[in-house]
SEGU-390316 format. One record per atom (N, C-alpha, C, O): x, z, y; atom name; residue in one letter; residue number from 1. Coordinates in Angstrom, 2 decimals. Layout:
BEGIN
> X	Z	Y	CA	A	NUM
...
//
This chain:
BEGIN
> 22.49	-32.24	-32.26	N	M	1
> 22.51	-30.59	-32.17	CA	M	1
> 22.50	-30.05	-33.56	C	M	1
> 21.64	-30.37	-34.39	O	M	1
> 23.51	-29.20	-33.80	N	I	2
> 23.59	-28.46	-35.29	CA	I	2
> 22.96	-26.92	-34.60	C	I	2
> 23.12	-26.45	-33.47	O	I	2
> 22.34	-26.50	-35.58	N	R	3
> 21.79	-25.19	-35.29	CA	R	3
> 21.84	-24.12	-36.57	C	R	3
> 21.19	-24.43	-37.57	O	R	3
> 22.62	-22.85	-36.55	N	V	4
> 22.95	-22.17	-37.48	CA	V	4
> 22.55	-20.70	-37.15	C	V	4
> 22.74	-20.20	-36.04	O	V	4
> 21.95	-20.01	-38.27	N	I	5
> 21.45	-19.02	-37.91	CA	I	5
> 22.03	-18.28	-38.69	C	I	5
> 21.78	-18.56	-39.86	O	I	5
> 22.97	-17.12	-38.49	N	A	6
> 23.18	-16.14	-39.10	CA	A	6
> 22.42	-14.91	-39.51	C	A	6
> 21.77	-14.31	-38.65	O	A	6
> 22.46	-14.47	-40.86	N	P	7
> 20.99	-13.59	-41.00	CA	P	7
> 20.79	-12.41	-39.81	C	P	7
> 21.69	-11.72	-39.34	O	P	7
> 19.76	-12.39	-39.54	N	G	8
> 19.36	-11.38	-38.54	CA	G	8
> 20.37	-10.93	-37.48	C	G	8
> 20.30	-9.73	-37.20	O	G	8
> 21.22	-11.58	-36.88	N	L	9
> 21.93	-11.30	-36.13	CA	L	9
> 22.22	-12.39	-34.71	C	L	9
> 22.07	-12.04	-33.54	O	L	9
> 22.60	-13.54	-35.09	N	A	10
> 22.77	-14.28	-34.01	CA	A	10
> 22.00	-15.74	-34.46	C	A	10
> 21.60	-15.98	-35.61	O	A	10
> 21.88	-16.66	-33.28	N	A	11
> 21.56	-17.87	-33.20	CA	A	11
> 22.85	-18.74	-32.86	C	A	11
> 23.53	-18.39	-31.90	O	A	11
> 23.15	-19.67	-33.47	N	I	12
> 24.41	-20.29	-32.70	CA	I	12
> 23.95	-21.89	-32.83	C	I	12
> 23.59	-22.54	-33.80	O	I	12
> 24.13	-22.25	-31.31	N	T	13
> 24.09	-23.87	-31.21	CA	T	13
> 25.39	-24.47	-30.83	C	T	13
> 26.24	-23.90	-30.15	O	T	13
> 25.51	-25.83	-31.38	N	I	14
> 26.78	-26.51	-31.29	CA	I	14
> 26.06	-27.87	-30.81	C	I	14
> 25.12	-28.42	-31.38	O	I	14
> 26.68	-28.26	-29.73	N	S	15
> 26.08	-29.42	-29.31	CA	S	15
> 27.57	-30.41	-28.74	C	S	15
> 28.64	-29.87	-28.48	O	S	15
> 27.37	-31.58	-28.65	N	S	16
> 28.82	-32.80	-29.01	CA	S	16
> 28.63	-32.75	-27.16	C	S	16
> 27.58	-32.72	-26.52	O	S	16
> 30.15	-32.76	-26.62	N	Y	17
> 30.15	-33.16	-25.00	CA	Y	17
> 29.89	-34.73	-25.04	C	Y	17
> 30.07	-35.41	-26.05	O	Y	17
> 29.56	-35.10	-24.12	N	P	18
> 29.25	-36.57	-23.98	CA	P	18
> 30.33	-37.62	-24.50	C	P	18
> 31.43	-37.32	-24.03	O	P	18
> 30.36	-38.41	-25.06	N	G	19
> 31.32	-39.02	-25.30	CA	G	19
> 32.42	-38.61	-26.13	C	G	19
> 33.48	-39.22	-26.16	O	G	19
> 32.19	-37.70	-26.73	N	S	20
> 33.26	-36.74	-27.39	CA	S	20
> 33.34	-37.54	-29.06	C	S	20
> 32.54	-38.46	-29.17	O	S	20
> 33.85	-37.38	-29.79	N	P	21
> 33.89	-37.46	-30.97	CA	P	21
> 33.82	-37.06	-32.23	C	P	21
> 34.57	-37.07	-33.21	O	P	21
> 32.15	-36.50	-31.85	N	A	22
> 31.21	-35.57	-32.53	CA	A	22
> 31.85	-35.65	-34.19	C	A	22
> 32.45	-34.74	-34.76	O	A	22
> 31.60	-36.64	-34.59	N	A	23
> 31.80	-36.76	-35.76	CA	A	23
> 33.34	-36.87	-36.40	C	A	23
> 33.49	-37.31	-37.54	O	A	23
> 34.23	-36.53	-35.75	N	A	24
> 35.43	-36.50	-36.00	CA	A	24
> 35.84	-35.53	-37.11	C	A	24
> 35.41	-34.37	-37.13	O	A	24
> 36.93	-36.14	-38.32	N	R	25
> 37.12	-35.18	-39.59	CA	R	25
> 38.38	-34.27	-38.88	C	R	25
> 38.77	-33.30	-39.52	O	R	25
> 38.92	-34.54	-37.75	N	S	26
> 40.07	-33.76	-37.50	CA	S	26
> 39.59	-32.92	-36.09	C	S	26
> 39.16	-33.40	-35.04	O	S	26
> 39.84	-31.31	-36.50	N	N	27
> 39.72	-30.64	-35.26	CA	N	27
> 40.86	-30.22	-34.54	C	N	27
> 40.84	-29.19	-33.85	O	N	27
> 42.06	-31.11	-34.68	N	V	28
> 43.14	-31.39	-33.55	CA	V	28
> 43.16	-31.70	-32.53	C	V	28
> 42.93	-32.90	-32.38	O	V	28
> 43.39	-30.96	-31.39	N	I	29
> 43.07	-31.37	-30.17	CA	I	29
> 44.34	-32.00	-29.38	C	I	29
> 45.39	-31.45	-29.04	O	I	29
> 43.88	-33.35	-29.21	N	S	30
> 45.28	-34.02	-28.92	CA	S	30
> 46.59	-33.58	-29.05	C	S	30
> 47.29	-33.30	-28.08	O	S	30
> 47.07	-33.48	-30.55	N	G	31
> 48.16	-33.12	-30.79	CA	G	31
> 48.63	-31.70	-31.00	C	G	31
> 49.60	-31.36	-31.68	O	G	31
> 47.40	-30.54	-29.99	N	E	32
> 47.65	-29.55	-29.94	CA	E	32
> 47.39	-28.49	-30.77	C	E	32
> 46.56	-28.91	-31.58	O	E	32
> 47.64	-27.40	-30.99	N	Q	33
> 47.29	-26.66	-32.16	CA	Q	33
> 45.53	-26.81	-32.40	C	Q	33
> 44.84	-27.13	-31.43	O	Q	33
> 44.88	-26.53	-33.80	N	S	34
> 44.22	-26.59	-34.25	CA	S	34
> 43.31	-25.77	-34.11	C	S	34
> 43.80	-24.65	-33.98	O	S	34
> 41.68	-25.77	-34.07	N	L	35
> 40.55	-24.66	-33.66	CA	L	35
> 40.18	-24.36	-35.16	C	L	35
> 39.76	-25.31	-35.82	O	L	35
> 40.28	-23.23	-35.72	N	T	36
> 39.39	-22.72	-36.87	CA	T	36
> 38.17	-22.11	-36.34	C	T	36
> 38.06	-21.60	-35.23	O	T	36
> 37.34	-22.20	-37.16	N	P	37
> 36.12	-21.37	-37.00	CA	P	37
> 36.19	-20.26	-36.29	C	P	37
> 35.74	-20.31	-35.15	O	P	37
> 36.74	-19.04	-36.76	N	A	38
> 37.34	-17.93	-36.27	CA	A	38
> 37.51	-17.68	-35.00	C	A	38
> 37.28	-16.61	-34.43	O	A	38
> 38.12	-19.21	-34.29	N	D	39
> 38.15	-19.17	-32.83	CA	D	39
> 36.90	-19.40	-31.86	C	D	39
> 36.77	-19.21	-30.65	O	D	39
> 35.90	-19.96	-32.97	N	L	40
> 34.70	-20.09	-32.00	CA	L	40
> 33.56	-18.91	-32.05	C	L	40
> 32.63	-18.89	-31.24	O	L	40
> 33.75	-17.92	-33.10	N	V	41
> 32.59	-17.28	-33.24	CA	V	41
> 32.95	-16.21	-32.48	C	V	41
> 34.09	-16.23	-32.01	O	V	41
> 31.98	-14.94	-32.14	N	P	42
> 31.57	-14.22	-31.32	CA	P	42
> 32.64	-12.88	-31.65	C	P	42
> 32.89	-12.67	-32.84	O	P	42
> 33.13	-12.17	-30.86	N	S	43
> 33.99	-11.23	-31.50	CA	S	43
> 32.96	-9.90	-31.89	C	S	43
> 31.90	-9.61	-31.32	O	S	43
> 33.54	-9.26	-32.91	N	P	44
> 32.37	-8.46	-33.48	CA	P	44
> 32.38	-7.12	-32.93	C	P	44
> 31.61	-6.33	-33.48	O	P	44
> 33.12	-6.67	-31.89	N	V	45
> 33.59	-5.81	-31.28	CA	V	45
> 32.85	-5.20	-30.34	C	V	45
> 33.20	-4.17	-29.78	O	V	45
> 31.51	-5.99	-30.08	N	F	46
> 30.36	-5.94	-29.34	CA	F	46
> 29.16	-5.37	-30.26	C	F	46
> 28.66	-6.09	-31.13	O	F	46
> 28.68	-3.96	-30.03	N	K	47
> 28.03	-3.54	-30.84	CA	K	47
> 26.73	-3.22	-30.09	C	K	47
> 26.86	-2.46	-29.13	O	K	47
> 25.20	-3.79	-30.45	N	L	48
> 23.84	-3.60	-29.50	CA	L	48
> 23.81	-1.89	-29.87	C	L	48
> 24.02	-1.42	-30.99	O	L	48
> 23.48	-1.07	-28.56	N	G	49
> 23.18	0.13	-28.72	CA	G	49
> 24.27	0.87	-28.09	C	G	49
> 24.21	2.05	-27.75	O	G	49
> 25.37	-0.01	-27.97	N	M	50
> 26.74	0.52	-27.49	CA	M	50
> 26.46	1.23	-25.86	C	M	50
> 25.83	0.65	-24.97	O	M	50
> 26.99	2.44	-25.75	N	P	51
> 26.61	2.82	-24.07	CA	P	51
> 27.84	2.24	-23.40	C	P	51
> 28.94	1.91	-23.85	O	P	51
> 27.31	2.22	-22.17	N	I	52
> 28.19	1.89	-20.98	CA	I	52
> 29.59	2.33	-21.07	C	I	52
> 30.53	1.56	-21.23	O	I	52
> 29.65	3.45	-20.96	N	E	53
> 31.05	4.21	-21.14	CA	E	53
> 32.04	3.73	-22.30	C	E	53
> 33.24	3.96	-22.15	O	E	53
> 31.54	3.00	-23.56	N	E	54
> 32.03	2.76	-24.71	CA	E	54
> 32.65	1.16	-24.46	C	E	54
> 33.80	0.77	-24.67	O	E	54
> 31.59	0.48	-23.97	N	L	55
> 31.68	-0.81	-23.67	CA	L	55
> 32.62	-0.94	-22.36	C	L	55
> 33.49	-1.81	-22.45	O	L	55
> 32.58	-0.33	-21.37	N	E	56
> 33.66	-0.16	-20.40	CA	E	56
> 35.28	-0.02	-20.79	C	E	56
> 36.23	-0.68	-20.37	O	E	56
> 35.22	1.08	-21.77	N	T	57
> 36.54	1.20	-22.43	CA	T	57
> 36.91	0.23	-23.35	C	T	57
> 38.10	0.22	-23.64	O	T	57
> 36.18	-0.58	-23.87	N	L	58
> 36.59	-1.63	-24.82	CA	L	58
> 36.98	-2.76	-23.76	C	L	58
> 38.12	-3.22	-23.90	O	L	58
> 36.20	-3.28	-22.73	N	L	59
> 36.41	-4.07	-21.75	CA	L	59
> 37.81	-4.18	-21.28	C	L	59
> 38.50	-5.20	-21.23	O	L	59
> 38.20	-2.65	-20.85	N	A	60
> 39.49	-2.73	-20.14	CA	A	60
> 40.51	-2.73	-21.42	C	A	60
> 41.62	-3.03	-20.98	O	A	60
> 40.57	-2.54	-22.69	N	R	61
> 41.15	-2.34	-23.50	CA	R	61
> 41.59	-3.71	-24.05	C	R	61
> 42.77	-4.02	-23.93	O	R	61
> 40.38	-4.88	-24.86	N	D	62
> 40.57	-5.60	-25.33	CA	D	62
> 40.16	-7.04	-24.40	C	D	62
> 40.42	-8.15	-24.88	O	D	62
> 39.65	-6.93	-23.37	N	F	63
> 39.35	-8.03	-22.39	CA	F	63
> 39.64	-7.63	-20.98	C	F	63
> 38.91	-7.75	-20.00	O	F	63
> 40.94	-7.12	-21.06	N	K	64
> 41.58	-7.04	-19.67	CA	K	64
> 41.81	-8.28	-18.77	C	K	64
> 41.52	-8.40	-17.58	O	K	64
> 42.47	-9.28	-19.67	N	D	65
> 42.80	-10.47	-18.64	CA	D	65
> 41.78	-11.67	-18.60	C	D	65
> 42.10	-12.85	-18.41	O	D	65
> 40.48	-11.20	-18.79	N	W	66
> 39.28	-12.03	-18.85	CA	W	66
> 38.85	-11.93	-17.29	C	W	66
> 39.04	-10.85	-16.72	O	W	66
> 38.40	-12.80	-16.71	N	E	67
> 37.94	-12.68	-15.55	CA	E	67
> 36.23	-12.09	-15.21	C	E	67
> 35.41	-12.59	-15.98	O	E	67
> 35.84	-11.44	-14.52	N	R	68
> 35.16	-10.30	-15.05	CA	R	68
> 34.19	-10.48	-13.31	C	R	68
> 34.70	-10.63	-12.20	O	R	68
> 32.46	-10.38	-13.73	N	S	69
> 31.71	-10.28	-12.43	CA	S	69
> 30.37	-9.56	-13.00	C	S	69
> 30.12	-9.60	-14.21	O	S	69
> 29.74	-9.06	-12.32	N	E	70
> 28.64	-8.28	-12.52	CA	E	70
> 27.38	-8.75	-11.75	C	E	70
> 27.27	-9.39	-10.71	O	E	70
> 26.30	-8.15	-12.75	N	T	71
> 25.14	-8.52	-11.65	CA	T	71
> 24.24	-7.59	-11.59	C	T	71
> 23.65	-7.58	-12.67	O	T	71
> 23.74	-6.62	-10.72	N	T	72
> 23.01	-5.44	-10.56	CA	T	72
> 21.70	-5.66	-10.21	C	T	72
> 21.37	-6.75	-9.74	O	T	72
> 20.74	-4.58	-10.43	N	R	73
> 19.36	-4.79	-10.32	CA	R	73
> 18.77	-3.51	-9.67	C	R	73
> 19.30	-2.43	-9.94	O	R	73
> 17.72	-3.55	-8.84	N	S	74
> 17.03	-2.15	-8.78	CA	S	74
> 16.26	-1.70	-9.66	C	S	74
> 15.62	-2.41	-10.43	O	S	74
> 16.25	-0.49	-9.63	N	L	75
> 15.55	0.34	-10.66	CA	L	75
> 14.14	-0.06	-11.11	C	L	75
> 13.58	-0.23	-12.20	O	L	75
> 13.73	-0.14	-9.54	N	N	76
> 12.06	-0.42	-9.15	CA	N	76
> 12.15	-1.66	-8.18	C	N	76
> 12.76	-1.53	-7.13	O	N	76
> 11.60	-2.76	-8.48	N	N	77
> 11.68	-3.80	-7.84	CA	N	77
> 10.19	-3.84	-6.74	C	N	77
> 9.99	-4.87	-6.10	O	N	77
> 9.52	-3.01	-6.65	N	R	78
> 8.24	-2.77	-5.77	CA	R	78
> 8.87	-2.82	-4.48	C	R	78
> 10.08	-2.66	-4.29	O	R	78
> 7.86	-3.09	-3.44	N	K	79
> 8.31	-3.51	-2.25	CA	K	79
> 7.82	-2.02	-1.36	C	K	79
> 8.05	-1.85	-0.17	O	K	79
> 7.25	-1.22	-2.06	N	D	80
> 6.55	-0.19	-1.75	CA	D	80
> 7.43	0.94	-0.88	C	D	80
> 8.15	1.72	-1.50	O	D	80
> 7.32	1.00	0.74	N	P	81
> 7.79	1.54	1.51	CA	P	81
> 8.18	3.50	1.14	C	P	81
> 9.02	4.29	1.56	O	P	81
> 6.95	3.57	0.08	N	K	82
> 7.07	4.99	0.05	CA	K	82
> 7.37	5.42	-1.36	C	K	82
> 7.00	6.45	-1.92	O	K	82
> 8.22	4.30	-1.92	N	L	83
> 9.10	4.31	-2.99	CA	L	83
> 10.47	5.73	-2.59	C	L	83
> 11.00	5.56	-1.50	O	L	83
> 10.82	6.61	-3.17	N	P	84
> 11.84	7.41	-3.10	CA	P	84
> 13.28	6.32	-2.94	C	P	84
> 13.49	5.21	-3.43	O	P	84
> 13.92	6.99	-2.25	N	A	85
> 15.50	6.45	-2.44	CA	A	85
> 15.84	6.03	-3.87	C	A	85
> 16.04	4.83	-4.05	O	A	85
> 15.93	6.95	-5.04	N	Y	86
> 16.41	7.04	-5.96	CA	Y	86
> 15.92	5.70	-6.87	C	Y	86
> 16.59	4.95	-7.58	O	Y	86
> 14.62	5.71	-6.57	N	A	87
> 13.61	4.45	-7.12	CA	A	87
> 14.43	2.91	-6.63	C	A	87
> 14.51	1.89	-7.33	O	A	87
> 14.85	3.06	-5.61	N	K	88
> 15.45	1.65	-4.95	CA	K	88
> 16.71	1.36	-5.50	C	K	88
> 17.29	0.28	-5.40	O	K	88
> 17.25	2.70	-6.26	N	A	89
> 18.88	2.36	-6.66	CA	A	89
> 19.22	0.97	-7.58	C	A	89
> 18.47	0.51	-8.45	O	A	89
> 20.48	0.43	-7.19	N	R	90
> 20.76	-0.44	-8.08	CA	R	90
> 21.46	0.70	-9.24	C	R	90
> 21.71	1.90	-9.32	O	R	90
> 21.63	-0.95	-10.31	N	Y	91
> 22.37	-0.59	-11.42	CA	Y	91
> 22.97	-1.27	-11.95	C	Y	91
> 22.76	-2.39	-11.48	O	Y	91
> 24.00	-1.32	-13.08	N	L	92
> 24.64	-2.73	-13.18	CA	L	92
> 23.97	-3.20	-14.87	C	L	92
> 24.09	-2.65	-15.96	O	L	92
> 23.27	-4.39	-14.43	N	Q	93
> 22.31	-4.90	-15.23	CA	Q	93
> 23.27	-5.74	-16.37	C	Q	93
> 23.17	-5.70	-17.60	O	Q	93
> 24.14	-6.44	-15.63	N	R	94
> 24.85	-7.58	-16.66	CA	R	94
> 26.39	-7.67	-16.42	C	R	94
> 26.75	-7.53	-15.25	O	R	94
> 27.13	-7.84	-17.13	N	I	95
> 28.68	-7.95	-17.27	CA	I	95
> 29.03	-9.26	-17.57	C	I	95
> 28.44	-9.68	-18.56	O	I	95
> 29.86	-10.11	-17.01	N	H	96
> 30.15	-11.49	-17.18	CA	H	96
> 31.70	-11.46	-17.29	C	H	96
> 32.56	-11.13	-16.48	O	H	96
> 31.77	-11.91	-18.52	N	I	97
> 33.45	-11.84	-18.77	CA	I	97
> 33.62	-13.35	-19.19	C	I	97
> 32.93	-14.06	-19.93	O	I	97
> 34.74	-13.58	-18.50	N	T	98
> 35.05	-15.37	-18.76	CA	T	98
> 36.24	-15.19	-19.05	C	T	98
> 36.84	-14.22	-18.59	O	T	98
> 36.98	-16.31	-20.09	N	R	99
> 38.16	-16.67	-20.18	CA	R	99
> 38.41	-18.38	-20.15	C	R	99
> 37.61	-19.15	-20.69	O	R	99
> 39.41	-18.75	-19.57	N	L	100
> 39.69	-20.22	-19.34	CA	L	100
> 40.84	-20.58	-20.33	C	L	100
> 41.95	-20.20	-19.95	O	L	100
> 40.79	-21.36	-21.75	N	D	101
> 42.09	-21.51	-22.21	CA	D	101
> 42.55	-22.89	-22.30	C	D	101
> 42.23	-23.66	-23.20	O	D	101
> 43.48	-23.22	-21.12	N	Q	102
> 43.85	-24.70	-20.88	CA	Q	102
> 44.30	-25.53	-21.87	C	Q	102
> 44.18	-26.74	-22.05	O	Q	102
> 45.10	-24.23	-22.79	N	Q	103
> 46.19	-25.18	-23.85	CA	Q	103
> 44.75	-25.62	-24.97	C	Q	103
> 44.59	-26.79	-25.32	O	Q	103
> 43.96	-24.68	-25.34	N	Q	104
> 42.86	-24.95	-26.43	CA	Q	104
> 42.07	-26.35	-26.01	C	Q	104
> 41.74	-27.24	-26.80	O	Q	104
> 41.83	-26.32	-24.44	N	G	105
> 40.74	-26.90	-23.94	CA	G	105
> 39.27	-26.56	-23.91	C	G	105
> 38.32	-27.34	-23.97	O	G	105
> 39.27	-25.18	-23.79	N	F	106
> 37.88	-24.44	-23.62	CA	F	106
> 37.82	-23.30	-22.88	C	F	106
> 38.81	-22.59	-22.73	O	F	106
> 36.49	-23.00	-22.29	N	R	107
> 36.04	-21.83	-22.08	CA	R	107
> 35.24	-20.90	-22.56	C	R	107
> 34.15	-21.39	-22.84	O	R	107
> 35.31	-19.63	-22.81	N	R	108
> 34.49	-18.53	-23.42	CA	R	108
> 33.85	-17.87	-22.39	C	R	108
> 34.42	-17.60	-21.34	O	R	108
> 32.59	-17.58	-22.65	N	T	109
> 31.73	-16.88	-21.61	CA	T	109
> 31.13	-15.37	-22.50	C	T	109
> 30.40	-15.62	-23.46	O	T	109
> 31.33	-14.25	-22.30	N	Y	110
> 30.17	-13.59	-22.78	CA	Y	110
> 29.23	-12.90	-21.21	C	Y	110
> 29.72	-12.68	-20.10	O	Y	110
> 27.91	-12.72	-21.64	N	S	111
> 27.09	-12.38	-20.95	CA	S	111
> 26.84	-11.24	-21.56	C	S	111
> 26.53	-11.41	-22.74	O	S	111
> 26.87	-9.68	-21.06	N	L	112
> 26.53	-8.69	-21.51	CA	L	112
> 25.46	-7.85	-20.99	C	L	112
> 25.83	-6.94	-20.25	O	L	112
> 23.87	-8.00	-21.27	N	T	113
> 23.22	-7.16	-21.02	CA	T	113
> 22.60	-5.99	-21.26	C	T	113
> 22.04	-5.79	-22.34	O	T	113
> 22.60	-4.97	-20.19	N	L	114
> 22.52	-3.61	-20.43	CA	L	114
> 20.90	-3.13	-19.87	C	L	114
> 20.35	-3.60	-18.87	O	L	114
> 20.25	-2.01	-20.87	N	N	115
> 19.26	-1.48	-20.29	CA	N	115
> 19.42	-0.64	-19.06	C	N	115
> 20.50	-0.29	-18.58	O	N	115
> 18.32	-0.39	-18.65	N	S	116
> 18.57	0.50	-17.21	CA	S	116
> 19.03	1.89	-17.62	C	S	116
> 19.02	2.33	-18.77	O	S	116
> 19.44	2.56	-16.49	N	P	117
> 19.91	3.63	-16.83	CA	P	117
> 19.08	4.87	-17.44	C	P	117
> 19.54	5.82	-18.08	O	P	117
> 17.60	4.60	-17.04	N	L	118
> 16.58	5.75	-17.46	CA	L	118
> 16.62	5.38	-19.01	C	L	118
> 16.48	6.41	-19.67	O	L	118
> 16.76	4.36	-19.74	N	S	119
> 16.81	4.09	-21.01	CA	S	119
> 18.43	4.28	-21.83	C	S	119
> 18.72	3.92	-22.97	O	S	119
> 19.30	4.96	-20.79	N	G	120
> 20.64	5.09	-21.20	CA	G	120
> 21.98	4.23	-21.20	C	G	120
> 23.04	4.28	-21.82	O	G	120
> 21.30	3.24	-19.95	N	S	121
> 22.71	1.94	-19.82	CA	S	121
> 23.21	1.66	-21.34	C	S	121
> 24.35	1.99	-21.65	O	S	121
> 22.44	1.13	-22.16	N	R	122
> 23.02	0.72	-23.49	CA	R	122
> 22.93	-0.98	-23.73	C	R	122
> 21.95	-1.70	-23.58	O	R	122
> 23.90	-1.23	-24.04	N	L	123
> 23.71	-2.58	-24.56	CA	L	123
> 23.02	-3.16	-25.23	C	L	123
> 22.95	-2.84	-26.41	O	L	123
> 22.14	-4.41	-24.64	N	Y	124
> 21.00	-4.80	-25.70	CA	Y	124
> 21.28	-6.45	-25.81	C	Y	124
> 20.35	-6.97	-26.43	O	Y	124
> 21.97	-7.11	-25.52	N	S	125
> 21.88	-8.39	-25.35	CA	S	125
> 23.39	-9.00	-25.28	C	S	125
> 24.12	-8.70	-24.34	O	S	125
> 23.86	-9.94	-26.43	N	V	126
> 25.37	-10.69	-26.10	CA	V	126
> 25.19	-11.89	-26.26	C	V	126
> 24.81	-12.50	-27.25	O	V	126
> 25.49	-12.25	-25.19	N	V	127
> 25.39	-14.31	-24.94	CA	V	127
> 26.84	-14.81	-25.19	C	V	127
> 27.61	-14.41	-24.33	O	V	127
> 27.26	-15.39	-25.90	N	Y	128
> 28.38	-16.15	-26.01	CA	Y	128
> 28.25	-17.67	-25.85	C	Y	128
> 27.38	-18.42	-26.26	O	Y	128
> 29.41	-17.92	-25.10	N	N	129
> 29.08	-19.53	-24.86	CA	N	129
> 30.60	-19.81	-24.85	C	N	129
> 31.45	-19.08	-24.34	O	N	129
> 30.83	-21.08	-25.55	N	V	130
> 32.02	-21.65	-25.67	CA	V	130
> 31.66	-22.81	-25.13	C	V	130
> 30.48	-23.16	-25.10	O	V	130
> 32.76	-23.60	-24.57	N	E	131
> 32.30	-25.06	-23.51	CA	E	131
> 33.79	-25.84	-23.56	C	E	131
> 34.87	-25.41	-23.14	O	E	131
> 33.56	-26.97	-24.12	N	A	132
> 34.80	-27.94	-24.02	CA	A	132
> 35.08	-28.53	-22.71	C	A	132
> 34.29	-29.16	-22.01	O	A	132
> 36.57	-28.20	-22.43	N	L	133
> 36.60	-28.78	-21.14	CA	L	133
> 37.12	-30.28	-21.17	C	L	133
> 36.86	-30.95	-20.17	O	L	133
> 37.69	-30.75	-21.99	N	R	134
> 37.76	-32.29	-21.98	CA	R	134
> 37.30	-32.99	-23.00	C	R	134
> 37.04	-32.44	-24.06	O	R	134
> 37.14	-34.27	-22.81	N	P	135
> 36.24	-35.20	-23.47	CA	P	135
> 36.69	-35.32	-24.74	C	P	135
> 35.85	-35.66	-25.56	O	P	135
> 37.98	-35.11	-25.18	N	F	136
> 38.51	-35.70	-26.26	CA	F	136
> 38.56	-34.38	-27.24	C	F	136
> 38.60	-34.36	-28.47	O	F	136
> 38.55	-33.60	-26.56	N	N	137
> 38.02	-31.66	-27.37	CA	N	137
> 36.46	-32.37	-28.22	C	N	137
> 35.43	-32.74	-27.65	O	N	137
> 36.73	-32.36	-29.60	N	D	138
> 35.61	-32.84	-30.32	CA	D	138
> 34.47	-31.20	-30.15	C	D	138
> 33.27	-31.28	-30.40	O	D	138
> 35.02	-30.09	-29.79	N	L	139
> 34.39	-28.90	-30.03	CA	L	139
> 32.75	-29.11	-28.99	C	L	139
> 31.79	-28.48	-29.44	O	L	139
> 32.53	-29.83	-27.88	N	G	140
> 31.56	-29.73	-27.64	CA	G	140
> 30.81	-28.60	-27.05	C	G	140
> 31.24	-28.38	-25.92	O	G	140
> 29.95	-27.87	-27.35	N	S	141
> 29.70	-26.70	-26.41	CA	S	141
> 28.81	-25.70	-27.76	C	S	141
> 28.20	-26.23	-28.69	O	S	141
> 28.91	-24.39	-27.56	N	L	142
> 28.67	-23.60	-28.89	CA	L	142
> 27.72	-22.16	-27.85	C	L	142
> 28.22	-21.74	-26.81	O	L	142
> 26.83	-21.79	-28.23	N	S	143
> 26.21	-20.59	-27.70	CA	S	143
> 25.56	-19.90	-28.72	C	S	143
> 24.86	-20.39	-29.61	O	S	143
> 25.93	-18.36	-28.48	N	A	144
> 25.70	-17.60	-29.49	CA	A	144
> 25.03	-16.47	-29.06	C	A	144
> 25.66	-15.78	-28.25	O	A	144
> 23.63	-15.97	-29.44	N	V	145
> 22.62	-14.90	-28.70	CA	V	145
> 22.57	-13.90	-29.70	C	V	145
> 22.24	-14.10	-30.87	O	V	145
> 22.93	-12.71	-29.14	N	V	146
> 22.58	-11.47	-30.28	CA	V	146
> 21.38	-10.48	-29.42	C	V	146
> 20.90	-9.49	-29.96	O	V	146
//
């Protein structure tokens, strides 16, 4: 496993797919288009502290063909029956977007975590994963956390 840390921004981990030729000199995938390092790094469009409105606009514009799922959470997780209804309201905590690239042989996933609406629903965590889908793909997997 190789770990690279970009100055103050991200930790990137690359590990080999079991049985893959991790030491291969070529990054050509079975005669298909070759991968470049730019294909594997996270998109620079996500900025920590970005408000939810700006994030939704960005996702609609640049990631509209990606599969999306969401995770919600209660503002207050206590089971106290005396809590008012607004304290039990759910908010959007995490957005997962995924794109499967069969031609290149990998899947890209972003997990975008937001803080609570009480703090402004701002982006505070970006996790980017790239996963090889085929054993002959020497990519392995990559994960970057901001």
